[in-house]
C-alpha positions in Angstrom: -9.7 -43.0 -12.6 -6.9 -40.9 -11.1 -6.5 -40.7 -7.3 -8.0 -42.6 -4.5 -8.8 -42.3 -0.8 -7.0 -44.0 2.1 -6.7 -44.0 5.8 -3.5 -43.2 7.8 -4.8 -44.2 11.2 -4.5 -47.8 12.5 -7.6 -49.5 13.9 -7.7 -49.8 17.7 -8.3 -53.5 17.5 -5.3 -54.0 15.4 -7.2 -55.4 12.4 -6.4 -54.8 8.8 -8.4 -52.2 6.8 -10.6 -53.6 4.0 -11.6 -51.5 1.0 -15.1 -51.6 -0.4 -14.8 -50.8 -4.1 -17.2 -49.9 -6.9 -17.4 -53.0 -9.2 -17.3 -50.8 -12.3 -15.0 -47.8 -11.6 -12.9 -49.7 -9.0 -13.1 -46.5 -6.9 -12.9 -47.0 -3.1 -16.4 -46.4 -1.7 -15.5 -47.0 2.0 -12.9 -48.5 4.3 -13.7 -50.7 7.2 -11.8 -52.9 9.6 -11.8 -56.6 8.7 -12.1 -57.6 12.4 -14.4 -55.1 14.2 -16.1 -53.7 11.1 -15.6 -50.1 12.3 -14.6 -47.2 10.1 -11.4 -45.2 10.4 -11.3 -42.0 12.4 -9.2 -40.1 9.8 -9.1 -40.3 6.0 -6.8 -39.0 3.3 -6.7 -38.4 -0.4 -3.9 -39.9 -2.5 -3.4 -37.4 -5.3 0.1 -38.4 -6.4 -1.2 -39.4 -9.9 -2.3 -35.8 -10.6 1.1 -34.8 -11.8 2.4 -32.4 -14.5 5.3 -30.0 -14.9 4.1 -28.0 -11.9 4.4 -31.1 -9.7 2.0 -33.5 -8.0 -0.8 -33.0 -5.6 0.6 -35.6 -3.2 -1.1 -37.1 -0.2 -3.7 -34.8 1.5 -5.0 -35.2 5.0 -6.8 -31.9 5.4 -9.5 -30.2 3.4 -9.3 -26.7 1.8 -10.0 -25.1 5.2 -7.3 -26.9 7.0 -9.5 -29.4 8.9 -8.9 -33.1 9.1 -10.9 -35.4 6.8 -13.0 -37.2 9.5 -15.3 -39.1 7.1 -15.2 -41.0 3.9 -17.7 -38.5 2.4 -15.3 -35.5 3.0 -12.5 -37.4 1.4 -14.5 -38.4 -1.6 -15.8 -34.8 -2.1 -12.2 -33.5 -2.1 -11.1 -36.2 -4.5 -14.0 -35.4 -6.9 -13.2 -31.7 -6.8 -9.6 -32.4 -7.8 -10.7 -34.7 -10.6 -13.1 -32.1 -11.8 -10.4 -29.5 -11.9 -8.1 -31.9 -13.8 -10.8 -32.7 -16.4 -11.8 -29.0 -16.8 -8.4 -27.5 -17.2 -6.5 -30.4 -18.8 -3.3 -31.9 -17.6 -1.1 -29.1 -18.9 -3.0 -26.3 -17.2 -3.9 -28.1 -14.0 -2.3 -26.3 -11.0 -1.3 -28.8 -8.4 -0.4 -26.0 -5.9 -4.1 -25.2 -5.6 -4.6 -28.6 -3.8 -1.3 -29.7 -2.4 -0.4 -28.9 1.2 2.8 -27.2 0.2 1.2 -25.2 -2.4 -1.6 -24.0 -0.1 0.9 -22.9 2.4 2.8 -21.0 -0.3 -0.2 -19.0 -1.3 -1.4 -18.0 2.1 -1.8 -14.3 2.2 0.8 -14.0 4.9 3.3 -15.8 2.7 2.4 -13.7 -0.3 3.0 -10.6 1.6 6.5 -11.8 2.5 7.2 -12.5 -1.2 5.9 -9.1 -2.2 8.0 -7.2 0.3 11.1 -9.1 -0.9 10.2 -8.1 -4.5 9.9 -4.4 -3.4 13.3 -4.6 -1.7 14.8 -5.9 -5.0 13.1 -3.0 -6.9 14.6 -0.6 -4.3 18.1 -2.0 -4.8 17.7 -1.5 -8.6 16.3 2.1 -8.1 13.0 1.3 -9.8 9.7 3.2 -9.0 7.7 1.7 -6.1 10.7 0.3 -4.3 11.3 3.0 -1.8 12.0 1.9 1.8 9.3 4.2 3.1 6.6 2.7 0.9 7.5 -1.0 1.7 8.0 -0.3 5.4 4.6 1.3 5.7 3.0 -1.4 3.6 4.6 -4.2 5.6 3.6 -2.6 8.9 0.0 -2.1 7.7 -0.3 -5.7 6.6 1.2 -7.0 9.8 -0.9 -4.9 12.2 -4.2 -4.5 10.4 -4.8 -6.7 7.4 -3.4 -10.1 8.3 -4.9 -10.3 11.8 -8.4 -9.4 10.5 -10.9 -12.2 11.5 -13.0 -13.6 8.8 -15.0 -16.2 10.7 -14.5 -19.9 11.7 -11.7 -18.9 13.9 -9.5 -17.9 10.9 -7.8 -14.7 10.0 -7.2 -13.1 6.6 -3.5 -14.0 6.8 -4.3 -17.7 6.9 -6.5 -17.5 3.8 -5.3 -18.7 0.4 -5.2 -15.7 -1.9 -7.0 -17.8 -4.6 -9.9 -18.2 -2.2 -10.4 -14.5 -1.2 -14.0 -13.4 -1.7 -15.7 -10.1 -1.9 -17.2 -10.8 1.5 -13.7 -11.2 3.0 -12.6 -7.8 1.5 -15.8 -6.1 2.6 -15.3 -7.5 6.2 -11.7 -6.2 6.1 -12.9 -2.7 5.0 -15.5 -2.6 7.8 -12.9 -3.7 10.4 -10.4 -1.1 9.2 -13.1 1.6 9.2 -13.8 1.0 12.9 -10.2 1.8 13.8 -9.0 4.5 11.4 -10.0 7.3 9.1 -11.2 6.7 5.5 -7.9 7.8 4.0 -6.0 5.2 5.9 -8.6 2.5 5.0 -8.1 3.4 1.3 -4.4 3.3 1.7 -4.5 -0.2 3.3 -6.9 -1.6 0.6 -4.7 -0.2 -2.1 -1.7 -2.2 -0.7 -3.9 -5.3 -0.9 -5.1 -4.5 -4.5 -1.5 -4.0 -5.6 -0.4 -7.4 -4.2 -3.4 -9.2 -5.8 -2.7 -7.5 -9.2 0.9 -8.9 -9.0 -0.5 -12.4 -8.4 -2.9 -12.0 -11.2 -0.8 -10.3 -13.9 2.8 -11.5 -13.1 2.3 -14.8 -11.3 -0.8 -16.0 -13.2 -2.1 -17.4 -9.9 -5.4 -15.5 -9.9 -7.8 -15.5 -12.8 -9.6 -12.5 -11.3 -9.5 -10.1 -8.3 -12.6 -10.2 -6.1 -14.7 -7.0 -6.2 -13.6 -4.4 -3.6 -16.3 -2.3 -1.8 -17.8 0.4 -3.9 -15.9 3.7 -3.6 -13.1 2.1 -1.6 -10.5 4.4 -3.2 -12.5 7.6 -3.0 -11.2 9.8 -0.1 -13.8 12.2 1.2 -13.2 15.9 0.8 -11.4 17.0 4.0 -11.9 20.6 4.9 -8.5 22.2 5.4 -7.7 25.4 7.1 -5.7 27.8 4.9 -3.5 30.2 6.7 -2.0 33.5 5.6 1.5 34.9 5.3 1.5 36.2 8.9 0.6 32.8 10.3 3.3 31.2 8.2 5.9 33.6 9.7 4.7 32.8 13.2 5.0 29.1 12.7 8.5 29.4 11.1 9.7 31.4 14.1 8.4 28.8 16.5 10.2 26.0 14.8 13.5 28.0 14.6 13.3 29.0 18.3 12.6 25.5 19.5 14.6 23.2 17.4 17.5 25.1 15.7 20.3 26.9 17.4 23.5 28.4 16.0 24.5 28.5 12.3 22.0 25.8 11.4 19.2 28.2 12.2 19.8 30.2 9.0 19.9 27.1 6.9 16.6 25.9 8.4 15.1 29.4 7.9 16.0 29.3 4.2 14.6 25.8 3.9 11.2 26.7 5.3 11.1 29.9 3.3 11.8 27.9 0.1 9.2 25.3 1.1 6.6 28.1 1.4 7.6 29.8 -1.8 7.6 26.6 -3.9 4.6 24.9 -2.4 6.4 21.6 -2.9 6.4 18.5 -0.8 8.6 18.4 2.3 10.6 15.5 0.8 11.2 17.6 -2.3 12.5 20.7 -0.6 14.9 18.7 1.6 16.3 17.1 -1.6 17.1 20.4 -3.5 20.6 20.7 -4.8 22.5 23.9 -5.8 22.3 23.0 -9.5 18.5 22.9 -9.2 18.4 26.7 -8.7 18.4 27.9 -12.3 19.8 31.2 -13.7 16.4 32.8 -14.0 15.7 32.1 -10.2 13.3 29.3 -11.1 13.8 25.9 -9.4 14.0 22.4 -11.0 12.2 20.0 -8.6 13.4 16.6 -9.6 14.3 14.6 -6.5 13.1 13.7 -3.0 14.3 12.4 0.3 13.2 8.9 1.4 11.9 9.6 4.9 12.5 6.0 6.1 16.3 6.1 5.7 17.1 9.7 4.6 18.5 8.8 1.2 18.2 10.9 -1.9 16.1 9.6 -4.8 16.2 10.9 -8.3 12.4 11.1 -8.5 9.5 12.9 -7.0 6.3 11.2 -5.6 4.6 11.3 -9.0 7.9 10.6 -10.8 7.7 13.9 -12.8 10.2 16.7 -13.0 8.8 20.2 -12.9 10.1 23.8 -12.9 8.7 26.3 -10.5 7.9 30.0 -10.9 10.8 32.3 -10.1 11.6 32.6 -6.4 11.6 36.1 -4.8 15.0 37.7 -5.8 16.2 38.1 -2.2 15.4 34.4 -1.4 17.2 33.2 -4.6 20.2 35.4 -3.7 20.3 34.0 -0.2 20.2 30.4 -1.5 23.2 31.1 -3.8 25.1 32.6 -0.9 25.0 29.4 1.1 28.3 27.6 1.4 29.1 25.1 -1.3 28.9 21.6 0.1 30.7 18.5 -1.3 27.5 16.6 -2.1 25.9 19.6 -3.7 22.8 19.8 -1.5 21.4 23.2 -0.6 20.3 22.3 2.9 22.6 20.2 5.1 23.1 20.2 8.9 26.5 20.8 10.5 27.3 17.1 10.6 26.4 16.6 6.9 23.1 15.0 7.6 20.2 16.0 5.4 16.9 17.3 6.7 14.3 14.6 7.1 10.7 15.3 6.0 9.2 13.1 8.7 11.2 14.9 11.3 10.1 18.3 10.0 6.5 17.1 10.1 6.9 16.0 13.7 8.5 19.3 14.7 5.8 21.3 13.0 3.1 19.3 14.8 4.8 20.1 18.1 4.9 23.8 17.6 1.6 24.6 15.9 -0.2 25.0 19.2 -3.9 25.1 20.0 -4.5 28.0 17.7 -3.6 25.9 14.6 -5.0 22.4 15.6 -5.9 21.4 12.0 -2.9 22.8 10.2 -0.3 20.3 8.9 3.0 20.9 7.2 1.4 20.4 3.8 -1.4 22.9 4.7 1.2 25.4 5.9 2.9 25.4 2.5 1.3 23.4 -0.3 -2.4 24.0 0.3 -1.9 27.6 1.2 0.1 28.4 -1.9 -2.5 26.7 -4.2 -5.4 28.6 -2.5 -3.5 31.9 -2.8 -2.8 31.4 -6.5 -6.4 30.4 -7.2 -7.7 33.5 -5.3 -5.4 35.8 -7.2 -6.4 34.4 -10.5 -10.1 34.8 -9.6 -9.6 38.4 -8.5 -7.7 39.2 -11.7 -10.5 37.6 -13.7 -13.2 39.8 -12.0 -11.1 42.9 -12.6 -10.8 42.0 -16.3 -14.6 41.3 -16.5 -15.4 44.7 -14.9 -13.1 46.5 -17.3 -14.7 44.9 -20.3 -18.2 45.7 -19.0 -17.3 49.2 -18.0 -18.5 48.7 -14.4 -16.8 48.9 -11.1 -15.5 45.7 -9.6 -18.2 45.5 -6.8 -21.0 45.9 -9.3 -19.4 43.3 -11.7 -19.0 40.8 -8.8 -22.6 41.4 -7.5 -24.6 41.6 -10.7 -22.7 39.9 -13.5 -20.0 37.5 -12.5 -21.5 34.0 -11.7 -19.3 32.2 -9.2 -19.8 28.7 -8.1 
C-alpha cells in the first residue's frame, strides 16, 4: 500500500532502528531500537507516493493540528486518513495540499486573507466593483485586529486554522467574541468579510466543498431608532460647520455642497463626486459617481452601482450651482488647492459640531434619513387629504374614524 511511517530521531544509544512489519500487507507496525529495544521519541509519515498533478504529500512530521507525532499510533492514524482520502476521491481528485506541510501553511486563514486582499487590489486597479481602497482597507484592518486573533481553544487562534477545517463552532465563537466588543452592525460587517472570502475559496478556488453554517440571523441588523431633525436643525448644523471649518471663498462652496446634500438626500461620497455635467437642464441631478474616502479618488459608480436621477432641485439652489466657477476637472465642489471634499472628513467635522443637543444625529441622519422621513410624511398627509375629500369628511374626522394607520 502507498505510504509508510518512519522516525527522524536517532536513538540515544546509537543503535539502528528495526522495523516490525505486518507479514501480509508489509506495513510498518512499529519501530524499535535493535540494541536497547526502545521506541523512537518522534515519528513521521512518508507520503511521497501520494502524488498527482497537484503534487505530492511529502514527508510529514506534524499532525493536522501542528503537533509532533509522538507515538506510532498517531503516525499510523494520520497515514490511514491519507490513504482513505486517496481511495475515496481517486488519484485525480486527491488534494495533496490538504495534507502536505506546505499546503496546510498556504490555506491558513491568515494566508488566505493576504491572497484575498491582493485579489481585491487587482480588482481595484482594473476598476471592477468591490475593489475600492476603502473596502479592502477596512476588511484588512478588521481581519487583522478582530478575526485572525480570535482564540478558538487549544492555544490556537482563528488565523492559524486551515480554512478547510473551519467549523460552525469556530464561527459561532468568533461571533460571540465580536459581540462582546462591538455593536451588532459591526459584527455583521465582519462576518460578511469572512463569508465573502470563504465563497471565493469555494466557488473560484474549489478548495472548499461547503461553507460551515453561520449563526442564525448573523446578517440581520437590528432596527436602530434614529432621530429625525427638521429644517431649522439642519440650518443650525450647517452654520456650525461653516463657522468652525471653512473660511474665505471656500465657505460658499461648502455651503452649496451641504445644501445640495440635504436637497438630494444622497450619500456623502456621492455629493462630493458631483460634476457640472450631472446638473441637468431641468434642474434634476444625475447621481452616478462617488468619492473613495480612503484615497479621495473619484469612482464612476455609486455604492449600489446604480445611476439615478433626483427630483428637481430648488430653482435658487440650481442657479447657484451653475454660477460656480468652471473647474478644469469638471467637479462642482473643489477646494482652493484643487482637492476634493472627502466624505470621511465631512463626517468627522459633523460629529465635532453637532453638540450635546444632537448626540444621536449622524451626517446620514442629517440628510438622508431626514429627507426620506419628510417625503413619507408628506405622502401620508396627502393620502389622508384625498381620503377625506372622497368621504366628504374633514381631515381630523377622516384620520380619527376612518383611516387605519399602522
